[in-house]
N, C-alpha and C positions, 0 to 999 in steps of 0.2 A: 833533718827529715828522716823519719824511720820508714823503712820498707818492711811491712808486716807480712808474716806468713803464719796463718792459723793452722794448727794441726790438732783438730779437736779429737779425732779418734772416736771413742765411745763416750758420749756425754749423757749421763743418766744420774738421776737422783733417787736413791732408795731410802725410804723413810721408815724402814723397819717392817716387821711382819704383821703389825697390827697398829691400829690407831684408836684413840679414845674419843668416843662420841658423847657429847653432853646429854643429860637427861631431858627427855621430852616425850610425854605420853601421847604420841601421834601416829596416825597412819598416813602415809604419803604414796600417791601414785607417781612413781618415778619414771614410768615408761607407758606411753599409750600410742599405739600405731593403728590408725584408721585408714590406712592405705592411701591411694593416690587421689589427687584432685581431678586429674584428667585421665581419660582412657588411654591405654598404651598397648600396642601389639607389635612386636614382643615387648615385654617390660624388662628393662635392664637394671633396675634397682633404684631409680631416682623418682622424684616428684611426690614422695610420701612425707610423713612426719619425720622419719628418720631415713638415713641412707642404708641401703642393703647391698650386699655382694651376691650376685646371681651366678649360678653354675647350671648349665653352660651359658656363657655370655654371648656366644656367636651363633652360628647356624644350629638349628634344632632347638632353640630356646622355647620351652613349653609354657612360659609364664606370660600372663596378660593382666592388665588392670581393666576391669569391666564394671559398668554401672549396674548390671544385673547380678553382680556378685557381692553387692554391698549388704552389710548387716549392721543395724544399729545406726547411731549418729556419727558425726564427724565427717570426714571427707566422703564424697559420693561414690567412690569406686571400692571394689574389693578385689582380692587376688584370685585369679583362676589358674589352675594347673590343668593342662590338657595333654593327654598322650604320654609324652616322656619315654623313658626307658623302663626296663624291668628291674633296674637296680636303684636302690635308694640313693646311693652316692652319685647317680647320674644327673639328678635334678635337685639343687639345694639353694636355699636363700639364707644368708647369714647377716646378722647386724654388723655393719662395717666398724662401728665403735662399740666399746663395752658399755654396759649399763651399771650405774652405781646402785647396787642392791644391798648396801649395808643396812643392818637393822637387827632386831631380835628375831624377826620372822618375816616371811615374804610369801606372796602367792602370785603365780603366773597364770593368766587366764586368756582364753581366746575362743572364737566361734568358728566352727568348721562344718562344711557340708560335703558329702561324697555321692557321686552318681556314676552308674555303669561300671562299678568296680567288680572285680572277680578274682578268684585265686588268691595270690599273695600281694595284690596291688594295694596301695594305701599310702601312709605317711608316718613320719616319726619326728618327735621333738627332741632336740639335743641341747645340752647346756655345757659350757666350758668356763669353769671358775678359775682357770689358770693352769689346770693339770691335764687338759685335753678334753675333747668332746665325749660325752656319754649320753646314751638314750635315756630319757626320763618318762616319756609317754609315747605310745605308738599304736597304730591300728593298721595292720598289714594282713587282714583276713578277708579282703574283698567286701567289707561292710559298706552299705549304702544307706544314706539318711539325709534329711534336711538339716539346716543349720542347727547345731546343738552346742551347748557350752562345755568346755573342758577346763580343768584347773589342776595346777600342780603346786604343792606346798614345798617351797624351797628348803633344802637341807642346810644344816649349819655351815657346811663347806661352800654352799652357794652364796652366802651372804657376804659377798666381796665387793670391792669398789669397781671391778671391771668384768662383769659377767657378760659373756657372749652367748647369744641365742641363735639357734639354727633349726630350720625345718628342712626335712628331706621328703621327697615324693617319689613314688614309683608307679608305673602304669604299664606302658608297652603297647596299648591299643589306642587308636585315635578317639574312641568313644569315652575313655577314662577321663573323669573330670573331678577335681577337688577345688572347693572354694574356701578361702580363709580371710577373716577380717577381725577387727576389734581386739588386737593383742594388747594386753595390759600387764604391768607388773607393779604390785603394791607392796610396800614394806611397812613394818610397824615397829615401834620402839616402846618399851615400857617406861616406868617412872624412874628408873635407875640408870646411871651411866653404864655403858657396855663397851666391850672391846670387840671391834669388828675386824675381820681378816682383811689385809691389804695385799692384793696380788698384782705385782708390777708386770705390765705388758708394754712392749715398745714396738715402734715401727722404724724401719731404716730410712734415712734421708740421704740420698746420693750426694756425694761431694762434687766439687767443681770449682772453676775459676771465674773471677770477675775483675773488672778494672775499677779500683778504688781511687777516689779523688774528685776534684772539681771539673766536671765535664762542661760547665756552662760559663766559665770565665768570671764567676763571682769571687770577689776577694773580700774576706772579712778583715776589717781594719785591725781588730784586736788579735787576729790569728792569721796573718797574711801568708804564712808558709805551711799551714797545717794540711792543706789539701792538694799540694803540689810537690813534686810532679805526679802525674797519673802513674799508677803502678799496679801490677798484677798481684792479686791475692788469691791464694788457694785455700779452700776449706775441705778437709777430708770428710769422708762419710761419717755420719753420726746416728745415734739412736735417740729417739724422743719418746717419752712416756705418752700413752694415749689417754691417760686419766689425769685431769687437772689436780695439782696439789696446791692448795691455798696457803697463804702466809700463816693463817691461823692454825691449819693442820700441821704445818711444819714446826711452828712454835710449840705446839703440844707434844710433838715427837721429841723436840730438843729438851723440853722440861721433864719428860718422862725417861729420857735416856740415862 
């Protein structure tokens, strides 16, 4: 009988700085967020097409999902930002997982309305392709308007497998209101194979111990001693990639190496 101890440490698979994507002259909508199915006040990031990380997550959360903030089709609610602070970094929502934005080109689009804005209140759109967040679009001049469309053409460095999206908001007064809905990201490929950047990002999984073995008295006649005696197994902390790597993608990497 073997007593096993796993010491995984840092477990990660890096498949190079790029991957080959086969030819297909197509346009694909790889991300569409139409906000929540049910109203929520405050909103903490769940109940939508995708999971979001909201700051602040506790007291003073300025975000809601409201039926009267809806724009277009899809889920019946839209995002509402009310009040908040005078700092953009004080009220943020970020995609919890990255978006596969690989292609020859890509466009990010959304609809936004602003009411009772003044001074430098407003919003900013940021992207993180793996090198940190940078602002790509913003409106921090107190502009007020009904729902209107915004779009941003992704730069070559944005066309990665794990693009993270973040919106920042600032207000400072209870009357400040911004509504956001129908966020989409569409990528396109031409008729030739292309090489898309692959940016690895990882999340930490805490280590811990568990009791391995047969807890229920089941004895396999072919392996009567494999699961006894019960014994403690420790798995050290490890890192796991947030982007799926398929067998096909890994084979292409091996063939190109």
